[in-house]
Structures are given as structure tokens and as C-alpha cells.
C-alpha positions as CSV (number, residue, x, y, z in Angstrom):
1,X,-40.5,-137.4,-150.9
2,X,-41.9,-137.7,-147.4
3,X,-39.5,-138.6,-144.5
4,X,-36.4,-138.5,-146.7
5,X,-33.6,-137.5,-144.4
6,X,-30.6,-135.5,-145.5
7,X,-27.1,-136.8,-144.6
8,X,-26.0,-133.2,-143.9
9,X,-28.6,-131.3,-141.8
10,X,-27.9,-127.6,-142.3
11,X,-28.7,-126.7,-138.6
12,X,-25.7,-128.7,-137.5
13,X,-23.5,-126.7,-139.8
14,X,-24.6,-123.3,-138.4
15,X,-22.7,-121.5,-135.5
16,X,-23.9,-122.6,-132.1
17,X,-25.8,-119.3,-131.5
18,X,-28.0,-120.1,-134.5
19,X,-28.5,-123.8,-133.6
20,X,-30.4,-122.7,-130.5
21,X,-32.7,-120.3,-132.4
22,X,-36.0,-122.0,-133.2
23,X,-36.7,-119.9,-136.3
24,X,-33.3,-120.7,-137.8
25,X,-33.9,-124.4,-137.1
26,X,-37.3,-124.3,-138.8
27,X,-35.8,-122.5,-141.8
28,X,-32.9,-124.9,-142.2
29,X,-35.2,-127.9,-141.6
30,X,-37.3,-126.7,-144.5
31,X,-34.2,-126.4,-146.7
32,X,-33.2,-129.9,-145.6
33,X,-36.5,-131.2,-146.9
34,X,-35.8,-129.4,-150.3
35,X,-32.2,-130.6,-150.6
36,X,-32.7,-134.2,-149.4
37,X,-33.9,-135.5,-152.8
38,X,-30.9,-133.8,-154.5
39,X,-28.5,-135.6,-152.2
40,X,-30.3,-138.9,-152.8
41,X,-30.0,-138.5,-156.6
42,X,-26.3,-137.5,-156.4
43,X,-25.6,-140.5,-154.1
44,X,-27.2,-142.8,-156.7
45,X,-26.0,-141.0,-159.8
46,X,-24.2,-144.1,-161.1
47,X,-27.5,-146.0,-161.1
48,X,-29.1,-143.3,-163.2
49,X,-26.4,-143.6,-165.8
50,X,-26.4,-147.4,-166.0
51,X,-29.2,-148.5,-168.4
52,X,-29.7,-151.8,-166.4
53,X,-30.5,-149.8,-163.3
54,X,-31.9,-146.5,-164.4
55,X,-35.6,-145.7,-163.7
56,X,-37.8,-146.5,-166.6
57,X,-38.9,-142.9,-167.1
58,X,-35.2,-141.9,-167.4
59,X,-34.4,-144.2,-170.3
60,X,-35.5,-141.8,-173.0
61,X,-33.2,-139.1,-171.8
62,X,-30.3,-141.6,-171.4
63,X,-30.9,-142.8,-175.0
64,X,-30.8,-139.3,-176.3
65,X,-27.6,-138.7,-174.4
66,X,-25.9,-141.6,-176.1
67,X,-27.5,-141.0,-179.5
68,X,-29.8,-144.0,-179.7
69,X,-33.3,-143.6,-181.2
70,X,-35.8,-145.7,-179.2
71,X,-39.1,-146.7,-180.6
72,X,-42.1,-146.0,-178.3
73,X,-43.4,-149.6,-178.5
74,X,-40.2,-151.3,-177.5
75,X,-40.2,-153.3,-174.3
76,X,-38.2,-151.9,-171.3
77,X,-35.7,-154.7,-171.7
78,X,-35.2,-154.0,-175.4
79,X,-34.7,-150.3,-174.6
80,X,-32.2,-151.1,-171.9
81,X,-30.3,-153.4,-174.3
82,X,-30.1,-150.8,-177.0
83,X,-28.8,-148.1,-174.7
84,X,-26.4,-150.6,-173.1
85,X,-24.9,-151.5,-176.5
86,X,-24.8,-147.9,-177.8
87,X,-21.1,-147.9,-178.3
88,X,-21.1,-151.2,-180.2
89,X,-24.1,-150.1,-182.3
90,X,-22.4,-146.9,-183.3
91,X,-19.2,-148.7,-184.2
92,X,-21.1,-150.9,-186.7
93,X,-23.7,-148.4,-187.7
94,X,-24.6,-148.6,-191.4
95,X,-22.9,-152.0,-191.9
96,X,-24.7,-155.3,-192.5
97,X,-23.8,-156.5,-189.0
98,X,-25.0,-153.3,-187.5
99,X,-28.3,-153.5,-189.3
100,X,-28.8,-157.1,-188.3
101,X,-28.0,-156.2,-184.7
102,X,-30.7,-153.5,-184.7
103,X,-33.2,-156.0,-186.3
104,X,-32.4,-158.6,-183.8
105,X,-33.1,-156.2,-180.9
106,X,-36.3,-155.2,-182.6
107,X,-37.6,-158.5,-183.8
108,X,-35.9,-161.2,-181.7
109,X,-34.3,-162.7,-184.8
110,X,-37.4,-162.8,-187.0
111,X,-35.8,-160.7,-189.8
112,X,-32.6,-161.1,-191.8
113,X,-30.6,-158.6,-193.8
114,X,-29.6,-159.5,-197.3
115,X,-26.8,-157.1,-198.5
116,X,-26.2,-156.4,-202.2
117,X,-22.5,-156.7,-201.7
118,X,-20.2,-154.9,-204.1
119,X,-17.6,-153.7,-201.6
120,X,-13.9,-154.4,-201.9
121,X,-10.5,-152.7,-201.7
122,X,-7.1,-153.2,-203.2
123,X,-3.7,-151.7,-202.7
124,X,-3.2,-151.6,-206.5
125,X,-5.2,-149.7,-209.1
126,X,-6.0,-152.8,-211.1
127,X,-7.2,-154.9,-208.1
128,X,-10.1,-157.4,-208.1
129,X,-13.6,-156.1,-208.8
130,X,-16.1,-156.5,-205.9
131,X,-18.5,-159.4,-206.0
132,X,-22.2,-158.4,-205.9
133,X,-24.4,-155.8,-207.5
134,X,-23.1,-152.5,-208.6
135,X,-26.3,-150.8,-207.2
136,X,-26.7,-150.6,-203.5
137,X,-29.9,-152.0,-202.1
138,X,-30.9,-153.3,-198.7
139,X,-33.3,-156.2,-198.5
140,X,-34.8,-157.4,-195.3
141,X,-36.5,-160.8,-195.3
142,X,-39.3,-161.7,-192.8
143,X,-41.2,-164.9,-192.7
144,X,-44.8,-164.2,-193.6
145,X,-47.1,-164.4,-190.6
146,X,-44.4,-164.0,-187.9
147,X,-44.9,-160.2,-187.5
148,X,-48.0,-158.1,-187.2
149,X,-48.7,-155.2,-189.6
150,X,-47.8,-152.8,-186.7
151,X,-44.4,-154.6,-186.2
152,X,-43.7,-154.4,-189.9
153,X,-44.4,-150.7,-189.9
154,X,-42.1,-150.3,-186.9
155,X,-39.5,-152.3,-188.8
156,X,-39.7,-149.9,-191.7
157,X,-39.4,-146.9,-189.4
158,X,-36.3,-148.3,-187.7
159,X,-34.7,-149.2,-191.0
160,X,-35.1,-145.7,-192.2
161,X,-33.2,-144.5,-189.1
162,X,-30.3,-147.0,-189.1
163,X,-29.4,-147.7,-192.7
164,X,-27.2,-145.5,-194.8
165,X,-29.3,-142.6,-196.2
166,X,-28.2,-143.3,-199.9
167,X,-29.2,-147.0,-199.8
168,X,-32.8,-147.8,-200.8
169,X,-34.4,-150.6,-198.8
170,X,-37.4,-152.9,-199.0
171,X,-39.0,-155.5,-196.7
172,X,-39.8,-158.9,-198.4
173,X,-42.2,-161.4,-196.9
174,X,-41.0,-165.0,-197.6
175,X,-42.9,-168.2,-197.1
176,X,-40.2,-170.4,-195.5
177,X,-37.4,-170.0,-193.0
178,X,-34.9,-167.2,-193.3
179,X,-31.8,-169.3,-193.6
């Protein structure tokens, strides 16, 4: 980075006898040029770790660090939102709410999760049976014509990453609204 000054010039830290030597000043000046970007990064480290402020080329590394899989075609804002919500997304990972949240990030609300249900608990052995199907299945409904073939393929890819591994899924195209 041209003309980036260091906040701690090395020549000023040397004993007075070396500060007067031109060769030492040239050497420490060269080292100052090498170290100046390091100081700049360390001074702004919090901005690198904040997904709202991090440089765009740093987002993939930041996503890997927090365990979020980003798709290559996502917009920068979608990528920043997914990284920023990593803790919440991990907390609800594999649930209907978590799947819907991922789909909303990906499709801007153009897809809906339909859960097969079948989950309940009871403190007694003869408690109420769960409502829903006994076989797990994940159904995602999309209104026909609202997504391109490429977006549907991306949706399939993301579903494979965020759904529970033992639950089969399918994407269904419907003719009317999702509600």
C-alpha cells in the first residue's frame, strides 16, 4: 500500500547512535513499509470480524469461521445477513423455523416449508400420540414461475445442507399463493 505510514516508526525506537546512521534509517524505513499494513489491519481488526463491515473478499473466510455455508451466487447482502445471524441459525438448525429462515434468506420469502409433524413429548409413558405423519418428510412449496431453474437448483443444494440428514425432501411447484 503506497504512502501508508506506520504509527510506530522503528528508527525512533533505536538508540540515538543508530538514529543518526543513514543505513540504519534506510533499513528501518523499509521495515516500516512492510509492517505498516499489519498495523492497519490490527487497528481495524474489529471491522474484519463484523460481517456488516468486513471486506467482501473476507466474507468466505468469516463464514467458514462461524460454520455457515455460503452459496456462490448469493448477493453480498444475503451473505452478510447469513454470517450475522450465524448463532441464531445454528440454534434453530434442522427445525422447521430454521429451514424457513434459510429459505427466506435465499429466496426472499418465495418458498415455504411444510413439515410432516409427528413430534411430541410426554412426562408419562402413555402420553398423547403426536399429530402428523409417522414418516419424516420435508416439503418445500414454491409458486410456479417465481424462481428460475438456476434458483431452484440452488434451493435444492441449500436444502441438502441445512435439513436433517435422515429426512428426505422434495420441492413442489404450486400454481397459487403459498399461504
